[in-house]
C-alpha positions as CSV (number, residue, x, y, z in Angstrom):
1,X,50.8,8.0,11.7
2,X,48.7,4.4,11.5
3,X,46.7,6.0,8.9
4,X,49.7,6.8,6.6
5,X,51.1,3.4,7.0
6,X,47.9,1.6,6.1
7,X,47.9,3.8,3.0
8,X,51.3,2.7,2.1
9,X,50.4,-1.0,2.7
10,X,47.5,-0.7,0.7
11,X,49.4,1.1,-2.2
12,X,52.1,-1.7,-2.0
13,X,49.1,-4.3,-2.4
14,X,47.8,-2.7,-5.1
15,X,50.9,-2.2,-7.2
16,X,51.8,-6.0,-6.3
17,X,48.4,-7.3,-7.6
18,X,49.1,-6.4,-11.3
19,X,52.8,-7.5,-11.0
20,X,52.1,-10.9,-9.6
């Protein structure tokens, strides 16, 4: 479950980068 959580966080950061 930790791996999935990390993946979600990584995706969120990746999507937040261009938005910011």
